[in-house]
Structure formats: structure tokens, C-alpha cells
PDB file with one MODEL, atoms N, CA, C and O in Angstrom:
MODEL        1
ATOM      1  N   MET A   1      99.615  85.047  64.368  1.00  0.00           N
ATOM      2  CA  MET A   1      99.518  84.015  65.345  1.00  0.00           C
ATOM      3  C   MET A   1     100.313  84.382  66.644  1.00  0.00           C
ATOM      4  O   MET A   1      99.794  84.236  67.752  1.00  0.00           O
ATOM      5  N   ARG A   2     101.568  84.856  66.483  1.00  0.00           N
ATOM      6  CA  ARG A   2     102.421  85.104  67.623  1.00  0.00           C
ATOM      7  C   ARG A   2     101.764  86.402  68.350  1.00  0.00           C
ATOM      8  O   ARG A   2     101.859  86.521  69.572  1.00  0.00           O
ATOM      9  N   LYS A   3     101.138  87.305  67.606  1.00  0.00           N
ATOM     10  CA  LYS A   3     100.441  88.390  68.402  1.00  0.00           C
ATOM     11  C   LYS A   3      99.367  88.105  69.191  1.00  0.00           C
ATOM     12  O   LYS A   3      99.188  88.681  70.264  1.00  0.00           O
ATOM     13  N   GLU A   4      98.471  87.082  68.665  1.00  0.00           N
ATOM     14  CA  GLU A   4      97.480  86.517  69.540  1.00  0.00           C
ATOM     15  C   GLU A   4      98.026  85.937  70.690  1.00  0.00           C
ATOM     16  O   GLU A   4      97.555  86.219  71.792  1.00  0.00           O
ATOM     17  N   VAL A   5      99.041  85.095  70.557  1.00  0.00           N
ATOM     18  CA  VAL A   5      99.575  84.399  71.736  1.00  0.00           C
ATOM     19  C   VAL A   5     100.030  85.300  72.774  1.00  0.00           C
ATOM     20  O   VAL A   5      99.829  85.093  73.971  1.00  0.00           O
ATOM     21  N   ALA A   6     100.716  86.421  72.249  1.00  0.00           N
ATOM     22  CA  ALA A   6     101.209  87.341  73.236  1.00  0.00           C
ATOM     23  C   ALA A   6     100.109  88.023  74.002  1.00  0.00           C
ATOM     24  O   ALA A   6     100.252  88.193  75.213  1.00  0.00           O
ATOM     25  N   LYS A   7      99.068  88.408  73.410  1.00  0.00           N
ATOM     26  CA  LYS A   7      97.777  88.982  73.913  1.00  0.00           C
ATOM     27  C   LYS A   7      97.192  88.150  75.021  1.00  0.00           C
ATOM     28  O   LYS A   7      96.901  88.532  76.155  1.00  0.00           O
ATOM     29  N   ILE A   8      97.061  86.874  74.471  1.00  0.00           N
ATOM     30  CA  ILE A   8      96.439  85.826  75.463  1.00  0.00           C
ATOM     31  C   ILE A   8      97.506  85.564  76.728  1.00  0.00           C
ATOM     32  O   ILE A   8      97.062  85.395  77.863  1.00  0.00           O
ATOM     33  N   ALA A   9      98.740  85.545  76.492  1.00  0.00           N
ATOM     34  CA  ALA A   9      99.724  85.519  77.682  1.00  0.00           C
ATOM     35  C   ALA A   9      99.568  86.787  78.516  1.00  0.00           C
ATOM     36  O   ALA A   9      99.599  86.670  79.741  1.00  0.00           O
ATOM     37  N   MET A  10      99.409  87.947  77.980  1.00  0.00           N
ATOM     38  CA  MET A  10      99.294  89.136  78.820  1.00  0.00           C
ATOM     39  C   MET A  10      98.195  89.106  79.679  1.00  0.00           C
ATOM     40  O   MET A  10      98.249  89.300  80.893  1.00  0.00           O
ATOM     41  N   THR A  11      97.126  88.840  78.977  1.00  0.00           N
ATOM     42  CA  THR A  11      95.725  88.652  79.714  1.00  0.00           C
ATOM     43  C   THR A  11      95.765  87.740  81.005  1.00  0.00           C
ATOM     44  O   THR A  11      95.368  88.032  82.133  1.00  0.00           O
ATOM     45  N   THR A  12      96.352  86.539  80.555  1.00  0.00           N
ATOM     46  CA  THR A  12      96.368  85.512  81.559  1.00  0.00           C
ATOM     47  C   THR A  12      97.359  85.982  82.783  1.00  0.00           C
ATOM     48  O   THR A  12      96.939  85.892  83.936  1.00  0.00           O
ATOM     49  N   ALA A  13      98.627  86.465  82.529  1.00  0.00           N
ATOM     50  CA  ALA A  13      99.320  87.024  83.517  1.00  0.00           C
ATOM     51  C   ALA A  13      98.789  88.138  84.261  1.00  0.00           C
ATOM     52  O   ALA A  13      99.151  88.245  85.433  1.00  0.00           O
ATOM     53  N   LEU A  14      97.949  89.028  83.752  1.00  0.00           N
ATOM     54  CA  LEU A  14      97.231  90.036  84.404  1.00  0.00           C
ATOM     55  C   LEU A  14      96.244  89.517  85.179  1.00  0.00           C
ATOM     56  O   LEU A  14      96.147  89.958  86.324  1.00  0.00           O
ATOM     57  N   GLY A  15      95.404  88.585  84.768  1.00  0.00           N
ATOM     58  CA  GLY A  15      94.396  87.895  85.509  1.00  0.00           C
ATOM     59  C   GLY A  15      94.890  87.202  86.867  1.00  0.00           C
ATOM     60  O   GLY A  15      94.308  87.299  87.948  1.00  0.00           O
ATOM     61  N   VAL A  16      96.097  86.468  86.612  1.00  0.00           N
ATOM     62  CA  VAL A  16      96.761  85.956  87.803  1.00  0.00           C
ATOM     63  C   VAL A  16      97.134  86.996  88.860  1.00  0.00           C
ATOM     64  O   VAL A  16      96.974  86.835  90.070  1.00  0.00           O
ATOM     65  N   ALA A  17      97.660  88.106  88.260  1.00  0.00           N
ATOM     66  CA  ALA A  17      98.157  89.118  89.416  1.00  0.00           C
ATOM     67  C   ALA A  17      96.939  89.799  90.005  1.00  0.00           C
ATOM     68  O   ALA A  17      97.012  90.254  91.146  1.00  0.00           O
ATOM     69  N   VAL A  18      95.817  89.898  89.294  1.00  0.00           N
ATOM     70  CA  VAL A  18      94.600  90.415  89.898  1.00  0.00           C
ATOM     71  C   VAL A  18      94.064  89.496  90.873  1.00  0.00           C
ATOM     72  O   VAL A  18      93.648  89.951  91.939  1.00  0.00           O
ATOM     73  N   PHE A  19      94.022  88.188  90.625  1.00  0.00           N
ATOM     74  CA  PHE A  19      93.332  87.239  91.500  1.00  0.00           C
ATOM     75  C   PHE A  19      94.198  87.009  92.652  1.00  0.00           C
ATOM     76  O   PHE A  19      93.677  86.691  93.721  1.00  0.00           O
ATOM     77  N   THR A  20      95.589  87.148  92.542  1.00  0.00           N
ATOM     78  CA  THR A  20      96.298  86.970  93.952  1.00  0.00           C
ATOM     79  C   THR A  20      96.536  88.056  94.746  1.00  0.00           C
ATOM     80  O   THR A  20      97.064  87.937  95.851  1.00  0.00           O
ATOM     81  N   ALA A  21      96.124  89.326  94.188  1.00  0.00           N
ATOM     82  CA  ALA A  21      96.289  90.566  94.992  1.00  0.00           C
ATOM     83  C   ALA A  21      95.594  90.526  96.375  1.00  0.00           C
ATOM     84  O   ALA A  21      96.256  90.913  97.338  1.00  0.00           O
ATOM     85  N   PRO A  22      94.368  90.111  96.563  1.00  0.00           N
ATOM     86  CA  PRO A  22      93.839  90.154  97.933  1.00  0.00           C
ATOM     87  C   PRO A  22      94.511  89.273  98.900  1.00  0.00           C
ATOM     88  O   PRO A  22      94.383  89.516 100.100  1.00  0.00           O
ATOM     89  N   PHE A  23      95.219  88.267  98.497  1.00  0.00           N
ATOM     90  CA  PHE A  23      95.896  87.263  99.401  1.00  0.00           C
ATOM     91  C   PHE A  23      97.413  87.611  99.700  1.00  0.00           C
ATOM     92  O   PHE A  23      98.130  86.803 100.291  1.00  0.00           O
ATOM     93  N   LEU A  24      97.857  88.800  99.285  1.00  0.00           N
ATOM     94  CA  LEU A  24      99.293  89.127  99.492  1.00  0.00           C
ATOM     95  C   LEU A  24      99.609  89.133 100.885  1.00  0.00           C
ATOM     96  O   LEU A  24     100.671  88.600 101.208  1.00  0.00           O
ATOM     97  N   LYS A  25      98.879  89.643 101.779  1.00  0.00           N
ATOM     98  CA  LYS A  25      99.214  89.899 103.256  1.00  0.00           C
ATOM     99  C   LYS A  25      99.064  88.507 103.959  1.00  0.00           C
ATOM    100  O   LYS A  25      99.786  88.261 104.925  1.00  0.00           O
ATOM    101  N   LYS A  26      98.236  87.671 103.552  1.00  0.00           N
ATOM    102  CA  LYS A  26      97.946  86.546 104.297  1.00  0.00           C
ATOM    103  C   LYS A  26      98.782  85.353 103.839  1.00  0.00           C
ATOM    104  O   LYS A  26      99.075  84.542 104.717  1.00  0.00           O
ATOM    105  N   ASN A  27      99.183  85.139 102.676  1.00  0.00           N
ATOM    106  CA  ASN A  27      99.802  84.073 102.072  1.00  0.00           C
ATOM    107  C   ASN A  27     101.243  84.291 101.360  1.00  0.00           C
ATOM    108  O   ASN A  27     101.330  85.004 100.360  1.00  0.00           O
ATOM    109  N   ARG A  28     102.151  83.767 101.814  1.00  0.00           N
ATOM    110  CA  ARG A  28     103.471  83.885 101.191  1.00  0.00           C
ATOM    111  C   ARG A  28     103.627  83.352  99.732  1.00  0.00           C
ATOM    112  O   ARG A  28     104.372  83.877  98.904  1.00  0.00           O
ATOM    113  N   THR A  29     102.770  82.147  99.480  1.00  0.00           N
ATOM    114  CA  THR A  29     102.721  81.700  98.190  1.00  0.00           C
ATOM    115  C   THR A  29     102.193  82.554  97.300  1.00  0.00           C
ATOM    116  O   THR A  29     102.759  82.795  96.234  1.00  0.00           O
ATOM    117  N   ALA A  30     101.070  83.086  97.647  1.00  0.00           N
ATOM    118  CA  ALA A  30     100.297  83.962  96.786  1.00  0.00           C
ATOM    119  C   ALA A  30     101.269  85.261  96.416  1.00  0.00           C
ATOM    120  O   ALA A  30     101.248  85.727  95.277  1.00  0.00           O
ATOM    121  N   LYS A  31     102.022  85.749  97.335  1.00  0.00           N
ATOM    122  CA  LYS A  31     102.897  86.830  97.002  1.00  0.00           C
ATOM    123  C   LYS A  31     103.985  86.314  96.033  1.00  0.00           C
ATOM    124  O   LYS A  31     104.358  87.128  95.187  1.00  0.00           O
ATOM    125  N   SER A  32     104.487  85.227  96.026  1.00  0.00           N
ATOM    126  CA  SER A  32     105.330  84.760  95.015  1.00  0.00           C
ATOM    127  C   SER A  32     104.863  84.578  93.615  1.00  0.00           C
ATOM    128  O   SER A  32     105.531  84.829  92.612  1.00  0.00           O
ATOM    129  N   ILE A  33     103.540  84.074  93.652  1.00  0.00           N
ATOM    130  CA  ILE A  33     102.823  83.924  92.491  1.00  0.00           C
ATOM    131  C   ILE A  33     102.605  85.337  91.819  1.00  0.00           C
ATOM    132  O   ILE A  33     102.858  85.598  90.643  1.00  0.00           O
ATOM    133  N   HIS A  34     102.097  86.196  92.756  1.00  0.00           N
ATOM    134  CA  HIS A  34     101.817  87.671  92.278  1.00  0.00           C
ATOM    135  C   HIS A  34     102.998  88.208  91.701  1.00  0.00           C
ATOM    136  O   HIS A  34     102.853  88.904  90.696  1.00  0.00           O
ATOM    137  N   THR A  35     104.136  88.016  92.147  1.00  0.00           N
ATOM    138  CA  THR A  35     105.273  88.781  91.802  1.00  0.00           C
ATOM    139  C   THR A  35     105.695  88.088  90.425  1.00  0.00           C
ATOM    140  O   THR A  35     106.142  88.775  89.506  1.00  0.00           O
ATOM    141  N   GLY A  36     105.551  86.810  90.321  1.00  0.00           N
ATOM    142  CA  GLY A  36     106.082  86.106  89.113  1.00  0.00           C
ATOM    143  C   GLY A  36     105.121  86.542  87.988  1.00  0.00           C
ATOM    144  O   GLY A  36     105.561  86.672  86.846  1.00  0.00           O
ATOM    145  N   ALA A  37     103.796  86.778  88.276  1.00  0.00           N
ATOM    146  CA  ALA A  37     102.819  87.094  87.199  1.00  0.00           C
ATOM    147  C   ALA A  37     103.153  88.552  86.793  1.00  0.00           C
ATOM    148  O   ALA A  37     102.901  88.949  85.656  1.00  0.00           O
ATOM    149  N   GLY A  38     103.713  89.334  87.718  1.00  0.00           N
ATOM    150  CA  GLY A  38     104.052  90.856  87.254  1.00  0.00           C
ATOM    151  C   GLY A  38     105.154  90.690  86.309  1.00  0.00           C
ATOM    152  O   GLY A  38     105.165  91.277  85.227  1.00  0.00           O
ATOM    153  N   VAL A  39     106.115  89.874  86.710  1.00  0.00           N
ATOM    154  CA  VAL A  39     107.407  89.648  85.852  1.00  0.00           C
ATOM    155  C   VAL A  39     107.036  89.236  84.345  1.00  0.00           C
ATOM    156  O   VAL A  39     107.421  89.797  83.319  1.00  0.00           O
ATOM    157  N   LEU A  40     106.136  88.040  84.469  1.00  0.00           N
ATOM    158  CA  LEU A  40     105.664  87.606  83.315  1.00  0.00           C
ATOM    159  C   LEU A  40     104.870  88.707  82.351  1.00  0.00           C
ATOM    160  O   LEU A  40     105.083  88.871  81.149  1.00  0.00           O
ATOM    161  N   LEU A  41     104.069  89.297  83.031  1.00  0.00           N
ATOM    162  CA  LEU A  41     103.312  90.513  82.320  1.00  0.00           C
ATOM    163  C   LEU A  41     104.220  91.438  81.682  1.00  0.00           C
ATOM    164  O   LEU A  41     103.966  91.900  80.570  1.00  0.00           O
ATOM    165  N   THR A  42     105.301  91.743  82.349  1.00  0.00           N
ATOM    166  CA  THR A  42     106.289  92.825  81.720  1.00  0.00           C
ATOM    167  C   THR A  42     106.980  92.195  80.622  1.00  0.00           C
ATOM    168  O   THR A  42     107.214  92.857  79.612  1.00  0.00           O
ATOM    169  N   GLY A  43     107.359  90.891  80.716  1.00  0.00           N
ATOM    170  CA  GLY A  43     107.933  90.267  79.569  1.00  0.00           C
ATOM    171  C   GLY A  43     107.145  90.092  78.269  1.00  0.00           C
ATOM    172  O   GLY A  43     107.560  90.265  77.123  1.00  0.00           O
ATOM    173  N   PHE A  44     105.922  89.713  78.674  1.00  0.00           N
ATOM    174  CA  PHE A  44     104.928  89.425  77.580  1.00  0.00           C
ATOM    175  C   PHE A  44     104.618  90.791  76.838  1.00  0.00           C
ATOM    176  O   PHE A  44     104.493  90.895  75.618  1.00  0.00           O
ATOM    177  N   ALA A  45     104.511  91.829  77.762  1.00  0.00           N
ATOM    178  CA  ALA A  45     104.177  93.219  77.099  1.00  0.00           C
ATOM    179  C   ALA A  45     105.434  93.652  76.184  1.00  0.00           C
ATOM    180  O   ALA A  45     105.212  94.258  75.135  1.00  0.00           O
ATOM    181  N   LEU A  46     106.629  93.374  76.540  1.00  0.00           N
ATOM    182  CA  LEU A  46     107.786  93.707  75.817  1.00  0.00           C
ATOM    183  C   LEU A  46     107.765  92.951  74.503  1.00  0.00           C
ATOM    184  O   LEU A  46     108.016  93.491  73.425  1.00  0.00           O
ATOM    185  N   TRP A  47     107.444  91.634  74.657  1.00  0.00           N
ATOM    186  CA  TRP A  47     107.338  90.683  73.435  1.00  0.00           C
ATOM    187  C   TRP A  47     106.302  91.335  72.436  1.00  0.00           C
ATOM    188  O   TRP A  47     106.535  91.598  71.256  1.00  0.00           O
ATOM    189  N   HIS A  48     105.199  91.535  73.064  1.00  0.00           N
ATOM    190  CA  HIS A  48     103.980  92.072  72.186  1.00  0.00           C
ATOM    191  C   HIS A  48     104.515  93.443  71.605  1.00  0.00           C
ATOM    192  O   HIS A  48     104.264  93.627  70.414  1.00  0.00           O
ATOM    193  N   HIS A  49     105.123  94.299  72.182  1.00  0.00           N
ATOM    194  CA  HIS A  49     105.546  95.499  71.737  1.00  0.00           C
ATOM    195  C   HIS A  49     106.555  95.422  70.395  1.00  0.00           C
ATOM    196  O   HIS A  49     106.522  96.180  69.425  1.00  0.00           O
ATOM    197  N   MET A  50     107.452  94.298  70.617  1.00  0.00           N
ATOM    198  CA  MET A  50     108.437  94.152  69.619  1.00  0.00           C
ATOM    199  C   MET A  50     107.769  93.350  68.343  1.00  0.00           C
ATOM    200  O   MET A  50     108.238  93.384  67.206  1.00  0.00           O
ATOM    201  N   LEU A  51     106.758  92.728  68.678  1.00  0.00           N
ATOM    202  CA  LEU A  51     106.033  92.153  67.460  1.00  0.00           C
ATOM    203  C   LEU A  51     105.383  93.196  66.371  1.00  0.00           C
ATOM    204  O   LEU A  51     105.136  92.908  65.200  1.00  0.00           O
ATOM    205  N   TYR A  52     105.185  94.313  66.923  1.00  0.00           N
ATOM    206  CA  TYR A  52     104.490  95.333  66.138  1.00  0.00           C
ATOM    207  C   TYR A  52     105.528  96.410  65.689  1.00  0.00           C
ATOM    208  O   TYR A  52     105.104  97.491  65.281  1.00  0.00           O
ATOM    209  N   GLN A  53     106.770  96.183  65.742  1.00  0.00           N
ATOM    210  CA  GLN A  53     107.883  97.119  65.254  1.00  0.00           C
ATOM    211  C   GLN A  53     108.239  96.591  63.894  1.00  0.00           C
ATOM    212  O   GLN A  53     108.302  95.387  63.641  1.00  0.00           O
ATOM    213  N   PRO A  54     108.473  97.581  63.009  1.00  0.00           N
ATOM    214  CA  PRO A  54     108.960  97.082  61.599  1.00  0.00           C
ATOM    215  C   PRO A  54     110.353  96.574  61.627  1.00  0.00           C
ATOM    216  O   PRO A  54     111.214  96.980  62.408  1.00  0.00           O
ATOM    217  N   GLU A  55     110.515  95.677  60.740  1.00  0.00           N
ATOM    218  CA  GLU A  55     111.915  95.053  60.667  1.00  0.00           C
ATOM    219  C   GLU A  55     112.932  96.088  60.174  1.00  0.00           C
ATOM    220  O   GLU A  55     112.662  96.812  59.216  1.00  0.00           O
ATOM    221  N   LYS A  56     113.971  96.152  60.752  1.00  0.00           N
ATOM    222  CA  LYS A  56     115.063  97.147  60.380  1.00  0.00           C
ATOM    223  C   LYS A  56     115.780  96.706  59.088  1.00  0.00           C
ATOM    224  O   LYS A  56     116.122  95.533  58.946  1.00  0.00           O
ATOM    225  N   ARG A  57     116.001  97.616  58.173  1.00  0.00           N
ATOM    226  CA  ARG A  57     116.756  97.311  57.033  1.00  0.00           C
ATOM    227  C   ARG A  57     118.114  97.621  57.214  1.00  0.00           C
ATOM    228  O   ARG A  57     118.457  98.591  57.890  1.00  0.00           O
ATOM    229  N   VAL A  58     119.043  96.744  56.568  1.00  0.00           N
ATOM    230  CA  VAL A  58     120.477  97.142  56.711  1.00  0.00           C
ATOM    231  C   VAL A  58     120.899  98.111  55.763  1.00  0.00           C
ATOM    232  O   VAL A  58     120.760  97.955  54.550  1.00  0.00           O
ATOM    233  N   LYS A  59     121.445  99.177  56.329  1.00  0.00           N
ATOM    234  CA  LYS A  59     121.805 100.347  55.463  1.00  0.00           C
ATOM    235  C   LYS A  59     123.217 100.198  55.059  1.00  0.00           C
ATOM    236  O   LYS A  59     124.032  99.559  55.724  1.00  0.00           O
ATOM    237  N   ASN A  60     123.493 100.817  53.928  1.00  0.00           N
ATOM    238  CA  ASN A  60     124.857 100.706  53.337  1.00  0.00           C
ATOM    239  C   ASN A  60     125.700 101.771  54.146  1.00  0.00           C
ATOM    240  O   ASN A  60     125.183 102.792  54.599  1.00  0.00           O
ATOM    241  N   SER A  61     126.941 101.478  54.284  1.00  0.00           N
ATOM    242  CA  SER A  61     127.925 102.338  54.938  1.00  0.00           C
ATOM    243  C   SER A  61     128.258 103.487  53.810  1.00  0.00           C
ATOM    244  O   SER A  61     128.188 103.218  52.610  1.00  0.00           O
ATOM    245  N   PRO A  62     128.601 104.696  54.258  1.00  0.00           N
ATOM    246  CA  PRO A  62     129.064 105.703  53.388  1.00  0.00           C
ATOM    247  C   PRO A  62     130.037 105.259  52.521  1.00  0.00           C
ATOM    248  O   PRO A  62     129.943 105.666  51.363  1.00  0.00           O
ATOM    249  N   LYS A  63     131.050 104.443  52.827  1.00  0.00           N
ATOM    250  CA  LYS A  63     132.054 103.876  51.897  1.00  0.00           C
ATOM    251  C   LYS A  63     131.369 103.122  50.817  1.00  0.00           C
ATOM    252  O   LYS A  63     131.676 103.356  49.648  1.00  0.00           O
ATOM    253  N   GLU A  64     130.469 102.237  51.109  1.00  0.00           N
ATOM    254  CA  GLU A  64     129.823 101.362  50.197  1.00  0.00           C
ATOM    255  C   GLU A  64     128.978 102.160  49.233  1.00  0.00           C
ATOM    256  O   GLU A  64     128.829 101.770  48.075  1.00  0.00           O
ATOM    257  N   LYS A  65     128.342 103.426  49.748  1.00  0.00           N
ATOM    258  CA  LYS A  65     127.530 104.154  48.828  1.00  0.00           C
ATOM    259  C   LYS A  65     128.515 104.859  47.876  1.00  0.00           C
ATOM    260  O   LYS A  65     128.174 105.000  46.702  1.00  0.00           O
ATOM    261  N   LYS A  66     129.620 105.278  48.263  1.00  0.00           N
ATOM    262  CA  LYS A  66     130.694 106.066  47.414  1.00  0.00           C
ATOM    263  C   LYS A  66     131.209 105.052  46.331  1.00  0.00           C
ATOM    264  O   LYS A  66     131.467 105.433  45.190  1.00  0.00           O
ATOM    265  N   ASP A  67     131.349 103.735  46.735  1.00  0.00           N
ATOM    266  CA  ASP A  67     132.024 102.749  45.809  1.00  0.00           C
ATOM    267  C   ASP A  67     130.895 102.427  44.859  1.00  0.00           C
ATOM    268  O   ASP A  67     131.241 102.188  43.702  1.00  0.00           O
ATOM    269  N   LYS A  68     129.647 102.380  45.131  1.00  0.00           N
ATOM    270  CA  LYS A  68     128.550 102.193  44.206  1.00  0.00           C
ATOM    271  C   LYS A  68     128.346 103.343  43.314  1.00  0.00           C
ATOM    272  O   LYS A  68     128.016 103.118  42.149  1.00  0.00           O
ATOM    273  N   ILE A  69     128.514 104.618  43.751  1.00  0.00           N
ATOM    274  CA  ILE A  69     128.346 105.663  42.845  1.00  0.00           C
ATOM    275  C   ILE A  69     129.491 105.649  41.793  1.00  0.00           C
ATOM    276  O   ILE A  69     129.294 105.762  40.583  1.00  0.00           O
ATOM    277  N   LEU A  70     130.808 105.486  42.427  1.00  0.00           N
ATOM    278  CA  LEU A  70     131.995 105.470  41.513  1.00  0.00           C
ATOM    279  C   LEU A  70     131.818 104.342  40.305  1.00  0.00           C
ATOM    280  O   LEU A  70     132.075 104.575  39.124  1.00  0.00           O
ATOM    281  N   SER A  71     131.387 103.220  40.766  1.00  0.00           N
ATOM    282  CA  SER A  71     131.209 102.116  39.769  1.00  0.00           C
ATOM    283  C   SER A  71     130.190 102.440  38.881  1.00  0.00           C
ATOM    284  O   SER A  71     130.380 102.111  37.710  1.00  0.00           O
ATOM    285  N   GLU A  72     128.995 103.093  39.204  1.00  0.00           N
ATOM    286  CA  GLU A  72     128.031 103.536  38.222  1.00  0.00           C
ATOM    287  C   GLU A  72     128.608 104.576  37.280  1.00  0.00           C
ATOM    288  O   GLU A  72     128.297 104.545  36.090  1.00  0.00           O
ATOM    289  N   ASN A  73     129.384 105.438  37.728  1.00  0.00           N
ATOM    290  CA  ASN A  73     130.017 106.468  36.807  1.00  0.00           C
ATOM    291  C   ASN A  73     130.980 105.857  35.914  1.00  0.00           C
ATOM    292  O   ASN A  73     131.072 106.247  34.750  1.00  0.00           O
ATOM    293  N   ASN A  74     131.715 104.912  36.384  1.00  0.00           N
ATOM    294  CA  ASN A  74     132.741 104.247  35.458  1.00  0.00           C
ATOM    295  C   ASN A  74     131.899 103.583  34.359  1.00  0.00           C
ATOM    296  O   ASN A  74     132.320 103.646  33.204  1.00  0.00           O
ATOM    297  N   LEU A  75     130.699 102.926  34.631  1.00  0.00           N
ATOM    298  CA  LEU A  75     130.137 102.279  33.679  1.00  0.00           C
ATOM    299  C   LEU A  75     129.523 103.113  32.644  1.00  0.00           C
ATOM    300  O   LEU A  75     129.472 102.706  31.483  1.00  0.00           O
ATOM    301  N   LYS A  76     129.039 104.289  32.998  1.00  0.00           N
ATOM    302  CA  LYS A  76     128.505 105.360  32.232  1.00  0.00           C
ATOM    303  C   LYS A  76     129.612 105.842  31.218  1.00  0.00           C
ATOM    304  O   LYS A  76     129.375 105.999  30.020  1.00  0.00           O
ATOM    305  N   ARG A  77     130.884 106.070  31.818  1.00  0.00           N
ATOM    306  CA  ARG A  77     131.922 106.568  30.903  1.00  0.00           C
ATOM    307  C   ARG A  77     132.352 105.518  30.009  1.00  0.00           C
ATOM    308  O   ARG A  77     132.830 105.898  28.941  1.00  0.00           O
ATOM    309  N   GLU A  78     132.276 104.156  30.244  1.00  0.00           N
ATOM    310  CA  GLU A  78     132.770 103.212  29.376  1.00  0.00           C
ATOM    311  C   GLU A  78     131.801 103.091  28.118  1.00  0.00           C
ATOM    312  O   GLU A  78     132.231 102.584  27.082  1.00  0.00           O
ATOM    313  N   LYS A  79     130.614 103.514  28.198  1.00  0.00           N
ATOM    314  CA  LYS A  79     129.705 103.363  27.082  1.00  0.00           C
ATOM    315  C   LYS A  79     129.781 104.471  26.252  1.00  0.00           C
ATOM    316  O   LYS A  79     129.080 104.534  25.241  1.00  0.00           O
TER     317      LYS A  79
ENDMDL
END
């Protein structure tokens, strides 16, 4: 659902930027809208990109790995 919303938002921002482009020299308001649409397009593109990234796993620190190995070895010795 969020991916679809991001795509629709990017499309809308791009459409606004394209629609306001011919009026940039004549109208100050159109220039502001065009600039805002460009900023929004950049933000939505970044959001869209982040939605497709895999979630990062928390890695164990080297000390935690060493402690885990030592505890496993101690359990094997006790048996």
C-alpha cells in the first residue's frame, strides 16, 4: 500500500512540475509551485527508494560472538 502511495505521489508531483514549467517566466506563483513540486518529487523518490530496501538485521558484536562460542564450548564439556 505504501509503495502505491509513493508512486502516486511521485506521479502527481511530476505532473505539477511539468504543468507549471511553461509559466515560469510569466508568473512568480507558478515558479514557487514548480520549485515546491520539484522538492516534493525528490522527497517522494527517496521515500519510494527506501521502501524497496531490505530491512537491516542487527549483527552481533565480535565480543558477543566470542561469548556465545565460549558458552557453547562450556556446555559441550559439561556433558
